[in-house]
C-alpha positions in Angstrom: 57.7 1.6 -23.2 54.1 0.6 -22.3 53.8 -0.6 -18.8 50.8 -2.5 -17.4 48.1 -0.8 -15.4 48.8 -0.2 -11.8 45.8 0.1 -9.6 43.6 0.5 -12.6 45.5 3.5 -13.9 47.6 3.2 -17.0 51.1 4.4 -16.7 53.1 5.6 -19.8 56.8 5.7 -19.2 58.5 8.6 -20.9 55.2 10.0 -22.2 54.2 13.7 -21.8 50.9 12.5 -20.4 52.6 12.1 -17.1 53.2 15.8 -16.9 49.5 16.8 -17.0 49.1 16.4 -13.2 48.3 19.6 -11.3 51.4 20.9 -9.5 51.4 21.1 -5.8 50.4 24.4 -4.2 48.4 25.5 -7.3 44.7 25.8 -6.8 42.3 26.2 -9.8 39.4 28.5 -9.0 36.2 29.0 -11.0 36.2 32.0 -13.3 33.2 33.5 -11.4 35.1 33.6 -8.1 38.1 35.2 -9.8 35.9 37.9 -11.3 34.3 38.6 -8.0 37.7 39.0 -6.3 38.7 41.4 -9.1 35.7 43.6 -8.3 36.1 43.4 -4.5 38.9 45.9 -4.0 37.4 48.6 -6.4 34.1 48.3 -4.6 35.7 48.5 -1.2 37.6 51.7 -2.2 34.4 53.2 -3.6 32.5 52.5 -0.4 35.3 54.0 1.7 35.4 57.2 -0.4 31.6 57.6 -0.2 31.6 57.1 3.5 34.4 59.6 3.9 32.4 62.2 2.0 29.0 61.7 3.6 29.6 60.3 7.1 29.5 63.8 8.7 26.4 64.8 6.7 24.5 61.7 7.7 25.5 62.0 11.3 23.8 65.4 11.5 20.8 64.1 9.6 20.2 61.2 12.0 20.6 63.7 15.0 18.0 65.9 13.4 15.6 62.9 13.0 16.1 62.1 16.7 15.8 65.6 18.0 13.1 67.1 15.7 9.6 65.5 15.9 8.8 66.9 12.5 11.2 64.5 10.9 11.2 61.5 13.1 9.7 59.5 10.2 13.1 59.7 8.6 14.2 56.6 10.3 11.6 54.5 8.5 12.0 56.0 5.0 15.3 54.2 4.1 14.0 50.9 5.7 10.9 51.0 3.5 12.9 51.8 0.4 15.2 48.8 1.2 12.0 46.7 1.6 10.8 47.7 -1.9 14.2 46.8 -3.4 14.2 43.4 -1.6 10.6 42.7 -2.7 11.5 43.4 -6.4 14.8 41.6 -6.2 13.7 38.7 -8.4 12.5 41.1 -11.1 15.8 43.1 -10.8 17.8 39.9 -11.2 16.2 39.3 -14.6 17.1 42.7 -16.0 20.1 42.7 -18.3 22.8 45.1 -17.2 23.5 47.8 -19.8 26.1 50.1 -18.2 25.8 53.7 -19.4 28.6 56.3 -19.4 26.0 59.0 -18.9 25.9 57.9 -15.3 29.3 59.7 -15.0 27.5 63.0 -15.8 25.0 62.3 -13.0 27.9 61.5 -10.6 29.7 64.7 -11.5 26.4 66.6 -11.0 26.0 65.1 -7.5 29.5 66.0 -6.5 28.9 69.6 -7.7 25.8 69.8 -5.6 27.8 68.4 -2.6 30.5 71.1 -3.1 27.9 74.0 -3.4 25.9 72.7 -0.5 29.0 72.4 1.7 30.4 75.8 0.9 27.1 77.5 1.1 26.1 75.6 4.4 22.9 74.4 2.7 22.1 71.1 4.3 19.4 70.1 1.8 21.8 70.3 -1.2 24.6 68.4 0.5 22.2 65.7 1.7 20.4 65.4 -1.6 23.7 65.0 -3.5 24.0 61.5 -2.0 20.8 60.4 -3.6 21.9 61.7 -7.0 25.2 60.0 -6.5 23.4 56.7 -5.9 21.4 57.3 -9.1 24.6 58.0 -11.1 26.3 54.8 -9.8 23.3 52.7 -10.7 23.1 54.2 -14.2 26.9 53.8 -14.8 27.1 50.2 -13.6 23.6 48.9 -14.5 22.0 51.2 -17.0 18.9 53.4 -17.3 16.5 50.5 -17.5 17.7 49.2 -14.1 17.4 52.7 -12.6 13.9 53.0 -14.0 13.0 49.9 -12.1 14.3 51.5 -8.9 12.8 55.0 -9.5 10.1 54.7 -6.8 12.3 53.6 -3.9 15.0 56.1 -5.0 12.5 59.0 -5.1 10.9 57.9 -1.8 14.3 58.5 -0.1 13.9 62.3 -0.6 11.2 62.2 2.1 13.9 61.5 4.7 15.7 64.8 4.0 14.1 67.8 5.8 13.2 70.6 3.3 15.2 73.9 3.4 14.3 76.2 6.2 13.2 78.9 3.8 10.7 76.5 2.2 9.4 75.3 5.6 8.8 78.9 6.7 6.9 79.6 3.5 4.7 76.6 4.2 4.3 76.8 8.0 3.1 80.4 8.3 0.1 79.9 5.9 -0.7 76.7 7.7 -0.9 78.6 11.0 -3.4 81.0 9.6 -5.4 78.3 7.8 -5.5 76.2 11.0 -6.7 79.3 12.9 -9.4 80.0 10.4 -10.6 76.4 10.5 -10.6 76.3 14.3 -12.6 79.5 14.4 -15.1 78.2 11.9 -15.5 74.9 13.9 -15.9 76.7 17.2 -18.7 78.9 15.8 -20.4 75.8 14.6 -20.8 74.9 18.3 -22.1 78.4 19.0 -18.9 79.3 20.8 -18.1 83.1 20.7 -14.6 83.5 19.5 -12.6 86.5 18.2 -9.9 85.8 15.8 -6.9 88.1 15.4 -4.5 86.5 12.9 -3.3 83.2 14.6 -4.7 84.2 18.0 -8.2 83.0 19.1 -9.7 84.9 21.9 -12.3 82.9 23.9 -14.3 84.2 26.9 -11.9 82.8 29.5 -8.7 82.2 27.6 -6.5 83.2 24.7 -5.5 80.5 22.3 -2.5 81.1 20.1 -1.8 78.8 17.1 2.0 78.7 17.2 4.4 77.2 14.7 4.3 73.8 16.4 0.5 73.8 16.1 0.5 74.6 12.3 0.0 70.9 11.5 3.2 70.6 9.4 4.3 67.6 11.5 1.1 65.7 10.9 1.1 66.7 7.3 4.5 65.3 6.6 3.9 62.1 8.6 0.5 61.5 7.1 1.8 62.1 3.6 4.6 59.7 4.1 2.3 57.0 5.5 -0.2 57.6 2.7 2.5 56.8 0.1 3.5 53.7 2.0 -0.1 52.6 2.5 -0.9 53.2 -1.2 2.1 51.2 -2.4 1.3 48.2 -0.1 -2.5 48.1 -0.4 -3.2 49.4 -3.9 -2.1 48.3 -7.4 -3.5 51.2 -9.4 -1.1 54.1 -9.7 -4.0 56.6 -10.1 -5.4 55.7 -6.7 -2.0 55.8 -5.1 -1.5 59.3 -6.3 -4.9 60.3 -5.2 -4.3 59.0 -1.7 -1.0 60.9 -1.4 -2.7 64.1 -2.5 -5.7 63.5 -0.2 -3.4 63.3 2.8 -2.9 67.1 2.6 -6.6 68.2 3.2 -7.1 65.4 5.7 -4.2 66.5 7.8 -5.2 70.2 7.5 -8.8 69.5 8.6 -7.7 67.2 11.4 -5.4 69.9 12.8 -8.3 72.4 12.7 -10.4 69.9 14.7 -7.6 69.4 17.2 -7.3 73.2 17.8 -11.1 73.4 18.2 -10.9 70.6 20.8 -8.2 72.4 22.7 -10.4 75.5 22.8 -13.5 73.6 23.9 -11.5 71.9 26.6 -10.2 75.2 28.0 -13.6 76.8 27.8 -15.8 74.1 29.4 -13.3 72.3 31.6 -10.1 74.1 32.6 -7.7 76.3 30.6 -4.8 74.5 32.2 -6.1 71.2 30.9 -5.8 72.5 27.4 -2.0 72.3 27.6 0.5 69.7 28.5 -0.5 66.0 28.4 -4.0 66.6 27.0 -2.6 68.7 24.2 0.0 66.1 23.2 -2.5 63.2 23.6 -5.1 64.8 21.5 -2.5 65.1 18.7 -2.0 61.3 18.7 -5.8 60.7 18.8 -6.4 63.1 15.8 -3.6 61.5 13.9 -5.1 58.0 14.3 -8.4 59.4 13.2 -6.7 60.9 10.1 -5.4 57.4 9.3 -8.9 56.0 9.6 -10.2 58.7 7.3 -7.5 57.8 4.8 -8.5 54.2 5.0 -12.2 55.1 4.4 -11.1 57.3 1.5 -9.3 54.4 -0.1 -12.2 52.0 0.4 -14.6 54.5 -1.3 -12.1 55.0 -4.2 -11.6 51.3 -4.7 -15.4 50.7 -4.8 -15.9 53.6 -7.2 -13.2 52.3 -9.6 -14.5 48.8 -9.4 -18.0 50.0 -10.3 -16.6 52.1 -13.1 -14.7 49.1 -14.5 -17.8 46.9 -14.4 -19.9 49.6 -16.2 -17.5 49.6 -19.1 -18.9 48.0 -22.3 
């Protein structure tokens, strides 16, 4: 029986239309929210497992950053990588996800590296395995195209991991002798009599030994890292970015030779005791700032040269 409208709403007695109302206690949620909730628990479990595997490894890594001045730049590396990802977030959001099962192979490879590194007490392998695990997860859930867009910030993260001790020893010793040779050559330019015996420089009133800490490895690593950051932020040409990163090596080596020369001149013409302690540390900071200025000048010259070359093109 059809009843008149009540309050502007038609009522149909005995009709099935009256049963279309939403039952009490039942809440309809959008499909997107339901899908997010479905992914929430698996993601949480995955994060917990990764944290369980790597929390001890990263604890020792952070302690090494804090205790070893050679790797104090490690604190800034993940921050800069996160900045790059944030800066390109709009571009990444436009990429269509194409999950690839080949990411599982990368994940298995990373876990194998973790096992070998842990059993063999090789810190570099166990720490690097985390970065390969990140790559495998991105490839598995997002695809190779997505990982390609993240290749630079991902590769930059390797700079936060100290190289193996064997590699560092192979690099540090030649740097000590190279720094000694450069310092000797610079001192002789100032007509300072100096006798070089390996990494020991004998002046008239003092003996100057170029120890491992004076090899320049610290400034080399720090300047190289800053050169990559500077090139990414201030230059759009990849060729100039690569050149700046490579140029950081000879700039750091030459700057360290100048520093040792300055230490020798200070001990010779002022006081041998002044060549150590505060002055020695302070001169390191001054030379590093000068190295940054030289890097900036190099970039300016390169940019001007490329601009002139492009204008000369027919």
